DRENPA-3360 file (N, C-alpha, C; in nm, 2 decimals, always signed):
BEGIN
1 = MLRPAVER = +11.59/+10.06/+11.69/+11.55/+9.94/+11.76/+11.42/+9.89/+11.71 ~ +11.32/+9.97/+11.67/+11.20/+9.93/+11.62/+11.21/+9.87/+11.48 ~ +11.29/+9.93/+11.40/+11.31/+9.89/+11.26/+11.34/+9.74/+11.24 ~ +11.43/+9.68/+11.31/+11.46/+9.53/+11.30/+11.33/+9.45/+11.33 ~ +11.26/+9.49/+11.43/+11.14/+9.41/+11.46/+11.03/+9.42/+11.35 ~ +11.01/+9.54/+11.30/+10.92/+9.56/+11.19/+10.96/+9.48/+11.06 ~ +11.09/+9.48/+11.03/+11.14/+9.41/+10.92/+11.12/+9.26/+10.93 ~ +11.15/+9.21/+11.05/+11.13/+9.07/+11.08/+10.98/+9.03/+11.06;
9 = ITRELSPD = +10.89/+9.11/+11.12/+10.75/+9.08/+11.11/+10.71/+9.08/+10.96 ~ +10.76/+9.18/+10.89/+10.72/+9.19/+10.75/+10.77/+9.07/+10.66 ~ +10.89/+9.03/+10.69/+10.94/+8.91/+10.62/+10.86/+8.78/+10.64 ~ +10.80/+8.78/+10.76/+10.72/+8.66/+10.80/+10.57/+8.66/+10.74 ~ +10.53/+8.77/+10.68/+10.40/+8.78/+10.63/+10.38/+8.71/+10.50 ~ +10.27/+8.65/+10.48/+10.24/+8.57/+10.36/+10.10/+8.61/+10.31 ~ +10.08/+8.65/+10.19/+9.94/+8.68/+10.15/+9.84/+8.56/+10.16 ~ +9.90/+8.44/+10.16/+9.81/+8.33/+10.17/+9.75/+8.30/+10.31;
17 = HSRRLLAT = +9.82/+8.35/+10.42/+9.78/+8.32/+10.55/+9.81/+8.43/+10.66 ~ +9.84/+8.55/+10.61/+9.85/+8.66/+10.71/+9.82/+8.80/+10.65 ~ +9.78/+8.88/+10.74/+9.74/+9.02/+10.70/+9.79/+9.12/+10.80 ~ +9.84/+9.23/+10.76/+9.86/+9.34/+10.85/+9.75/+9.44/+10.82 ~ +9.67/+9.47/+10.93/+9.56/+9.56/+10.92/+9.60/+9.69/+10.98 ~ +9.58/+9.80/+10.91/+9.62/+9.94/+10.96/+9.49/+10.02/+10.99 ~ +9.50/+10.10/+11.09/+9.39/+10.19/+11.12/+9.45/+10.34/+11.10 ~ +9.37/+10.42/+11.03/+9.41/+10.56/+11.02/+9.30/+10.65/+11.07;
25 = VDGALAGW = +9.34/+10.76/+11.11/+9.25/+10.87/+11.16/+9.29/+11.00/+11.09 ~ +9.20/+11.05/+11.00/+9.24/+11.17/+10.92/+9.37/+11.16/+10.85 ~ +9.40/+11.04/+10.80/+9.52/+11.01/+10.72/+9.64/+10.98/+10.80 ~ +9.63/+10.98/+10.93/+9.75/+10.95/+11.02/+9.74/+10.81/+11.06 ~ +9.85/+10.73/+11.07/+9.85/+10.60/+11.12/+9.82/+10.60/+11.26 ~ +9.71/+10.53/+11.30/+9.66/+10.53/+11.44/+9.69/+10.40/+11.51 ~ +9.70/+10.29/+11.43/+9.73/+10.16/+11.49/+9.74/+10.05/+11.38 ~ +9.78/+9.94/+11.43/+9.80/+9.82/+11.34/+9.80/+9.69/+11.41;
33 = LLLRRGAH = +9.77/+9.59/+11.35/+9.77/+9.45/+11.41/+9.81/+9.35/+11.30 ~ +9.85/+9.23/+11.34/+9.87/+9.12/+11.25/+9.77/+9.02/+11.28 ~ +9.71/+8.97/+11.17/+9.61/+8.86/+11.17/+9.67/+8.75/+11.09 ~ +9.69/+8.63/+11.16/+9.75/+8.52/+11.09/+9.66/+8.40/+11.10 ~ +9.66/+8.32/+11.00/+9.58/+8.20/+10.99/+9.68/+8.08/+10.97 ~ +9.64/+7.96/+11.02/+9.73/+7.85/+11.00/+9.76/+7.82/+10.85 ~ +9.89/+7.80/+10.82/+9.93/+7.77/+10.69/+9.89/+7.64/+10.64 ~ +9.89/+7.54/+10.72/+9.85/+7.40/+10.68/+9.70/+7.39/+10.67;
41 = PLAAHCGV = +9.65/+7.32/+10.57/+9.51/+7.31/+10.54/+9.43/+7.27/+10.66 ~ +9.48/+7.18/+10.75/+9.41/+7.13/+10.86/+9.40/+7.24/+10.98 ~ +9.49/+7.34/+10.97/+9.48/+7.45/+11.07/+9.44/+7.58/+11.01 ~ +9.39/+7.58/+10.88/+9.35/+7.70/+10.82/+9.23/+7.77/+10.89 ~ +9.16/+7.70/+10.97/+9.04/+7.76/+11.04/+9.08/+7.83/+11.17 ~ +9.21/+7.82/+11.20/+9.26/+7.88/+11.33/+9.32/+8.01/+11.30 ~ +9.29/+8.12/+11.37/+9.34/+8.25/+11.35/+9.41/+8.30/+11.48 ~ +9.51/+8.38/+11.46/+9.58/+8.44/+11.58/+9.60/+8.59/+11.55;
49 = LNDVQTHV = +9.57/+8.67/+11.65/+9.60/+8.82/+11.64/+9.73/+8.84/+11.72 ~ +9.82/+8.91/+11.65/+9.95/+8.95/+11.72/+9.98/+9.10/+11.70 ~ +10.06/+9.15/+11.79/+10.12/+9.28/+11.78/+10.01/+9.39/+11.76 ~ +9.91/+9.39/+11.84/+9.81/+9.50/+11.84/+9.88/+9.62/+11.89 ~ +9.88/+9.73/+11.81/+9.95/+9.85/+11.85/+9.86/+9.97/+11.82 ~ +9.85/+10.06/+11.92/+9.78/+10.19/+11.89/+9.88/+10.30/+11.92 ~ +9.88/+10.40/+11.83/+9.97/+10.51/+11.85/+9.93/+10.59/+11.98 ~ +10.02/+10.63/+12.05/+10.00/+10.70/+12.18/+9.89/+10.81/+12.17;
57 = RFRGAGVG = +9.90/+10.88/+12.06/+9.81/+11.00/+12.04/+9.67/+10.96/+12.02 ~ +9.64/+10.83/+11.99/+9.50/+10.78/+11.97/+9.45/+10.69/+12.07 ~ +9.53/+10.66/+12.17/+9.49/+10.57/+12.28/+9.37/+10.63/+12.35 ~ +9.28/+10.54/+12.38/+9.15/+10.58/+12.45/+9.04/+10.63/+12.36 ~ +9.07/+10.63/+12.23/+8.97/+10.68/+12.13/+8.90/+10.57/+12.06 ~ +8.92/+10.44/+12.11/+8.85/+10.33/+12.05/+8.91/+10.27/+11.92 ~ +9.03/+10.31/+11.89/+9.10/+10.26/+11.77/+9.13/+10.11/+11.79 ~ +9.18/+10.07/+11.90/+9.21/+9.93/+11.92/+9.08/+9.84/+11.91;
65 = AAMMRHAQ = +8.97/+9.88/+11.97/+8.85/+9.81/+11.97/+8.80/+9.80/+11.82 ~ +8.81/+9.91/+11.75/+8.77/+9.91/+11.61/+8.85/+9.81/+11.53 ~ +8.98/+9.81/+11.55/+9.07/+9.72/+11.48/+9.03/+9.57/+11.51 ~ +9.00/+9.54/+11.64/+8.96/+9.41/+11.68/+8.83/+9.36/+11.61 ~ +8.73/+9.45/+11.60/+8.61/+9.42/+11.53/+8.63/+9.40/+11.38 ~ +8.71/+9.48/+11.32/+8.74/+9.47/+11.18/+8.82/+9.34/+11.16 ~ +8.92/+9.30/+11.24/+8.99/+9.18/+11.23/+8.90/+9.06/+11.24 ~ +8.80/+9.06/+11.32/+8.71/+8.95/+11.34/+8.63/+8.93/+11.21;
73 = GVARDEIL = +8.59/+9.04/+11.14/+8.52/+9.03/+11.02/+8.61/+8.98/+10.91 ~ +8.73/+9.03/+10.90/+8.83/+8.98/+10.80/+8.85/+8.83/+10.82 ~ +8.88/+8.79/+10.94/+8.91/+8.65/+10.97/+8.79/+8.56/+10.93 ~ +8.67/+8.60/+10.97/+8.55/+8.53/+10.93/+8.53/+8.52/+10.78 ~ +8.54/+8.63/+10.71/+8.52/+8.63/+10.57/+8.63/+8.54/+10.50 ~ +8.75/+8.55/+10.54/+8.86/+8.47/+10.47/+8.84/+8.32/+10.50 ~ +8.80/+8.28/+10.62/+8.78/+8.14/+10.65/+8.66/+8.09/+10.57 ~ +8.56/+8.16/+10.55/+8.44/+8.12/+10.47/+8.48/+8.10/+10.32;
81 = MSPAL = +8.58/+8.18/+10.28/+8.62/+8.18/+10.14/+8.74/+8.09/+10.12 ~ +8.79/+8.03/+10.22/+8.92/+7.95/+10.21/+8.90/+7.83/+10.12 ~ +8.99/+7.81/+10.02/+8.97/+7.69/+9.94/+9.01/+7.56/+10.02 ~ +9.08/+7.58/+10.13/+9.12/+7.46/+10.21/+9.01/+7.39/+10.28 ~ +8.90/+7.46/+10.30/+8.78/+7.41/+10.38/+8.67/+7.35/+10.29;
% end
């Protein structure tokens, strides 16, 4: 059931306007999220976070909060470096 959803999400990713950010703890996948930015130059400054997931084993350990802080930095840095702006 999970595999079709992951495959659909992966097909929709584009290196020009989306990122999948992964969090690991001691080499184990602890969480992930999708960071997307508008594909059109007039919307390139808009970002959206989707599908924030934390593995059950790591819930309550701050993984989600750390991913959100990291995503904010990635989004800020990519917007500042965007050729569309």
